[in-house]
C-alpha positions as semicolon CSV with decimal commas, in nm:
position;residue;x (nm);y (nm);z (nm)
1;X;0,003;-0,014;-0,025
2;X;0,160;0,311;-0,090
3;X;0,105;0,579;0,152
4;X;0,101;0,994;0,025
5;X;0,319;1,207;0,233
6;X;0,181;1,338;0,547
7;X;0,357;1,636;0,444
8;X;0,166;1,757;0,123
9;X;-0,107;1,686;0,314
10;X;-0,107;1,954;0,596
11;X;0,050;2,272;0,408
12;X;-0,177;2,206;0,082
13;X;-0,470;2,377;0,128
14;X;-0,339;2,608;0,431
15;X;-0,326;2,999;0,447
16;X;0,006;3,145;0,296
17;X;-0,072;3,485;0,485
18;X;0,112;3,566;0,821
19;X;0,042;3,608;1,153
20;X;0,268;3,923;1,227
21;X;0,540;4,140;0,986
22;X;0,832;4,086;1,036
23;X;0,992;4,223;1,339
24;X;1,302;4,370;1,472
25;X;1,550;4,145;1,570
26;X;1,603;4,162;1,899
27;X;1,707;3,867;2,241
28;X;1,431;3,616;2,345
29;X;1,372;3,647;2,667
30;X;1,134;3,395;2,902
31;X;0,784;3,624;2,848
32;X;0,822;3,620;2,498
33;X;0,927;3,217;2,492
34;X;0,583;3,116;2,687
35;X;0,430;3,368;2,446
36;X;0,562;3,193;2,134
37;X;0,426;2,812;2,332
38;X;0,123;3,015;2,387
39;X;0,058;3,095;2,004
40;X;0,130;2,716;1,883
41;X;-0,056;2,583;2,151
42;X;-0,363;2,831;2,104
43;X;-0,295;2,652;1,733
44;X;-0,294;2,246;1,775
45;X;-0,607;2,374;2,058
46;X;-0,838;2,531;1,790
47;X;-0,734;2,286;1,555
48;X;-0,858;2,006;1,767
49;X;-1,192;2,131;1,886
50;X;-1,246;2,261;1,514
51;X;-1,245;1,896;1,420
52;X;-1,417;1,711;1,664
53;X;-1,697;1,985;1,574
54;X;-1,715;1,829;1,247
55;X;-1,663;1,499;1,276
56;X;-1,859;1,280;1,507
57;X;-1,737;0,904;1,608
58;X;-1,931;0,799;1,323
59;X;-1,709;0,963;1,050
60;X;-1,418;0,823;1,265
61;X;-1,471;0,516;1,235
62;X;-1,611;0,543;0,858
63;X;-1,251;0,672;0,810
64;X;-1,118;0,338;0,923
65;X;-1,025;0,464;1,311
66;X;-1,226;0,273;1,616
67;X;-1,404;0,415;1,875
68;X;-1,108;0,443;2,066
69;X;-0,917;0,587;1,848
70;X;-1,209;0,857;1,862
71;X;-1,203;0,936;2,256
72;X;-0,839;0,955;2,230
73;X;-0,829;1,214;2,004
74;X;-1,061;1,386;2,252
75;X;-0,775;1,321;2,509
76;X;-0,514;1,496;2,320
77;X;-0,796;1,774;2,290
78;X;-0,846;1,806;2,644
79;X;-0,437;1,815;2,670
80;X;-0,434;2,071;2,448
81;X;-0,653;2,301;2,640
82;X;-0,481;2,227;2,906
83;X;-0,163;2,379;2,800
84;X;-0,310;2,715;2,695
85;X;-0,504;2,758;3,042
86;X;-0,149;2,631;3,161
87;X;0,053;2,878;2,967
88;X;-0,190;3,125;3,020
89;X;-0,164;3,152;3,360
90;X;0,194;3,109;3,401
91;X;0,210;3,468;3,206
92;X;0,000;3,675;3,421
93;X;0,173;3,508;3,670
94;X;0,447;3,733;3,592
95;X;0,225;4,034;3,499
96;X;0,208;3,964;3,109
97;X;-0,079;4,018;2,869
98;X;-0,116;3,632;2,709
99;X;-0,123;3,647;2,328
100;X;-0,469;3,511;2,211
101;X;-0,657;3,291;2,042
102;X;-0,563;3,374;1,619
103;X;-0,828;3,286;1,332
104;X;-0,683;2,994;1,117
105;X;-0,782;2,844;0,836
106;X;-0,692;2,446;0,839
107;X;-0,833;2,321;0,549
108;X;-0,893;2,029;0,676
109;X;-1,227;1,794;0,463
110;X;-1,155;1,420;0,575
111;X;-1,124;1,286;0,871
112;X;-0,795;1,107;0,748
113;X;-0,632;1,447;0,697
114;X;-0,785;1,554;0,994
115;X;-0,551;1,264;1,161
116;X;-0,219;1,310;0,897
117;X;-0,190;1,672;0,995
118;X;-0,218;1,602;1,379
119;X;0,027;1,376;1,368
120;X;0,260;1,695;1,173
121;X;0,183;1,914;1,419
122;X;0,227;1,698;1,752
123;X;0,524;1,646;1,556
124;X;0,643;1,995;1,501
125;X;0,513;2,064;1,928
126;X;0,781;1,824;1,983
127;X;1,059;2,006;1,780
128;X;0,926;2,307;1,939
129;X;0,953;2,298;2,253
130;X;1,315;2,077;2,190
131;X;1,453;2,388;1,992
132;X;1,365;2,625;2,288
133;X;1,457;2,409;2,560
134;X;1,844;2,596;2,580
135;X;1,672;2,936;2,553
136;X;1,493;2,884;2,854
137;X;1,648;3,085;3,169
138;X;1,418;3,035;3,454
139;X;1,455;2,643;3,603
140;X;1,122;2,653;3,696
141;X;1,030;2,705;3,336
142;X;1,257;2,480;3,163
143;X;1,088;2,147;3,392
144;X;0,745;2,273;3,266
145;X;0,826;2,327;2,913
146;X;0,955;1,978;2,978
147;X;0,640;1,765;3,112
148;X;0,464;2,007;2,801
149;X;0,698;1,869;2,522
150;X;0,672;1,474;2,709
151;X;0,293;1,519;2,665
152;X;0,378;1,586;2,234
153;X;0,616;1,302;2,195
154;X;0,338;1,039;2,286
155;X;0,024;1,237;2,137
156;X;0,285;1,195;1,798
157;X;0,393;0,844;1,876
158;X;0,049;0,711;1,903
159;X;-0,074;0,954;1,628
160;X;0,190;0,805;1,338
161;X;0,103;0,434;1,486
162;X;-0,262;0,479;1,398
163;X;-0,152;0,597;1,034
164;X;0,050;0,213;1,016
165;X;0,425;0,507;1,072
166;X;0,673;0,366;1,300
167;X;0,589;0,532;1,659
168;X;0,997;0,543;1,715
169;X;1,141;0,640;1,403
170;X;1,436;0,704;1,502
171;X;1,671;0,745;1,853
172;X;1,709;1,126;1,858
173;X;1,424;1,417;1,793
174;X;1,458;1,673;1,582
175;X;1,521;2,042;1,696
176;X;1,393;2,337;1,553
177;X;1,451;2,724;1,593
178;X;1,202;2,963;1,680
179;X;1,136;3,129;1,302
180;X;1,178;2,744;1,200
181;X;0,861;2,677;1,374
182;X;0,670;2,989;1,314
183;X;0,744;2,887;0,931
184;X;0,556;2,581;0,956
185;X;0,283;2,708;1,166
186;X;0,205;3,116;1,029
187;X;0,035;2,903;0,688
188;X;-0,257;2,792;0,910
189;X;-0,293;3,172;1,073
190;X;-0,519;3,398;0,907
191;X;-0,514;3,684;1,126
192;X;-0,424;3,769;1,519
193;X;-0,554;4,060;1,766
194;X;-0,400;4,338;1,741
195;X;-0,346;4,307;2,095
196;X;-0,153;3,984;2,097
197;X;0,155;4,251;1,931
198;X;0,454;4,129;1,739
199;X;0,694;3,804;1,849
200;X;1,073;3,857;1,839
201;X;1,052;3,577;1,515
202;X;0,947;3,575;1,131
203;X;0,855;3,316;0,843
204;X;1,041;3,229;0,559
205;X;0,891;3,129;0,263
206;X;0,752;2,794;0,257
207;X;0,883;2,537;0,131
208;X;0,700;2,149;0,069
209;X;0,781;1,881;-0,091
210;X;0,687;1,767;-0,427
211;X;0,333;1,543;-0,443
212;X;0,526;1,305;-0,636
213;X;0,780;1,205;-0,407
214;X;0,657;0,868;-0,217
215;X;0,776;0,592;0,035
216;X;1,098;0,842;0,086
217;X;1,430;0,672;0,195
218;X;1,753;0,741;0,301
219;X;1,988;0,821;-0,044
220;X;1,653;0,878;-0,231
221;X;1,640;1,170;-0,457
222;X;1,387;1,463;-0,378
223;X;1,267;1,799;-0,495
224;X;1,130;2,073;-0,258
225;X;0,889;2,310;-0,357
226;X;0,832;2,737;-0,265
227;X;0,454;2,671;-0,390
228;X;0,317;3,020;-0,339
229;X;0,696;3,196;-0,326
230;X;0,864;3,378;-0,586
231;X;1,244;3,303;-0,528
232;X;1,524;3,347;-0,711
233;X;1,858;3,158;-0,668
234;X;2,148;3,426;-0,566
235;X;2,399;3,458;-0,792
236;X;2,809;3,225;-0,777
237;X;2,647;3,082;-0,474
238;X;2,674;2,691;-0,414
239;X;2,330;2,546;-0,242
240;X;2,277;2,281;0,026
241;X;1,971;2,118;0,234
242;X;1,993;2,179;0,546
243;X;1,872;1,871;0,729
244;X;1,820;1,928;1,130
245;X;1,946;1,682;1,348
246;X;1,991;1,756;1,765
247;X;2,351;1,650;1,700
248;X;2,345;2,027;1,461
249;X;2,235;2,004;1,040
250;X;2,336;1,770;0,786
251;X;2,466;1,890;0,487
252;X;2,425;1,797;0,140
253;X;2,439;1,971;-0,217
254;X;2,065;2,082;-0,317
255;X;2,063;2,202;-0,704
256;X;1,815;2,489;-0,850
257;X;1,559;2,340;-1,064
258;X;1,361;2,641;-1,168
259;X;1,043;2,762;-1,080
260;X;1,071;2,781;-0,700
261;X;1,166;2,362;-0,721
262;X;1,527;2,251;-0,536
263;X;1,684;1,871;-0,564
264;X;1,842;1,716;-0,322
265;X;1,865;1,400;-0,173
266;X;1,834;1,241;0,206
267;X;2,145;1,163;0,344
268;X;2,187;0,905;0,596
269;X;2,040;0,914;0,967
270;X;1,690;1,062;0,919
271;X;1,399;0,858;0,951
272;X;1,048;1,011;1,109
273;X;0,894;1,297;1,056
274;X;1,251;1,535;0,922
275;X;1,344;1,884;0,882
276;X;1,487;2,029;0,553
277;X;1,553;2,393;0,469
278;X;1,771;2,567;0,154
279;X;2,035;2,778;0,260
280;X;2,326;2,917;0,033
281;X;2,610;2,866;0,258
282;X;2,730;2,533;0,430
283;X;2,733;2,475;0,822
284;X;2,512;2,843;0,818
285;X;2,153;2,787;0,899
286;X;2,075;3,140;1,037
287;X;1,854;3,444;0,855
288;X;2,143;3,593;0,643
289;X;2,196;3,245;0,374
290;X;1,789;3,002;0,435
291;X;1,665;3,081;0,124
292;X;1,350;2,917;0,231
293;X;1,225;2,628;0,469
294;X;1,222;2,400;0,692
295;X;1,038;2,144;0,434
296;X;0,838;1,853;0,640
297;X;1,030;1,497;0,538
298;X;0,872;1,139;0,598
299;X;1,177;0,931;0,574
300;X;1,058;0,587;0,578
301;X;1,268;0,335;0,822
302;X;1,336;-0,042;0,776
303;X;1,062;-0,036;1,027
304;X;0,802;0,198;0,851
305;X;0,878;0,051;0,595
306;X;0,803;-0,310;0,641
307;X;0,479;-0,150;0,835
308;X;0,350;-0,016;0,477
309;X;0,323;-0,388;0,372
C-alpha cells in the first residue's frame, strides 16, 4: 500500500498569509518563549476542537478508526486545552498579557487528513519545545516545558502508529529554532488580534515536498517546492539542503531546478518526520543564508517500510 507523504497534506490547503510582520531582531526573553509556546498551543487547541466539532465518532469509524481512537483524540484535545490554560496562567503570574487565540484556516475536509495533519502538528510541537529549551533561563519554566514536551511526544507516537507509521522512527528527535517553527505554523494563521503584538520571530518562504515523492528512503532524490512564493537563485553561490538534527544540521548539495524548485538527496541517519531548509552556505542556517523552509519530509526506515506492506 502506498501512503502519500503527510507533509503534502498538512500545508497544501493552508492559507499563506502571516500572522505578524517581521519584527526587528532582539534578544528573546522567557516571557517571549512563553508567548511563543502559547501561540502554538492555541493553534493546536483550536485545531482539535474544530476537528471534533466537524467530525463525529461515526465519521472516524467510517474512515477506519475505532471508537477507542476517537475517545483518545478527545483526550489529546483536552491536553492541548489544558496547556493553553497553564501557559496563560504562567504569563499572568509574571504580569504579562497572554496572547489570544488567532483566526485559523486548516483546510481540513475529511477525517484522514485531520489525523495526518494532527500527527505533523504534534511532531512539530515536539521539535518546537526541544528547540526552545536551550533558550529558557528560569529553571521552573524548563521543567514545565519538558513536561509538555513529553506529552506532545506521546501524542505524536500515538498518531503515527494510527497511520501505520513507526511511532519511534529514530533515536533522537530534531530541535527546531523559533523562526523554523513559526514558518511551519504561519500558513495556518489568517490573522491575530492586534493586542497580541509581535513575537520576535519571522517566517521564511514556505518549502514543501513535491507531491510526486512517495515512500522516501535514505539516499533518495527529492524535489522541494516553494509553492506560492517567488524565490530567485542567488547569483554565484552554492546551494545546500540542511537537515535538522540534535547534533547539528547535516548539509548536502542542492540544485536549483527553476520555478521555485530544488533537488537534493536524503542523507543517512534521518527517519520519520524530518525537516530540511535550503541555504546558500554550508554550515549556515541563519537568516542571512536560509532561502526557504523548513519542509517536512517523512523518511521511511526499515520498520516504517515493513509497516506499510
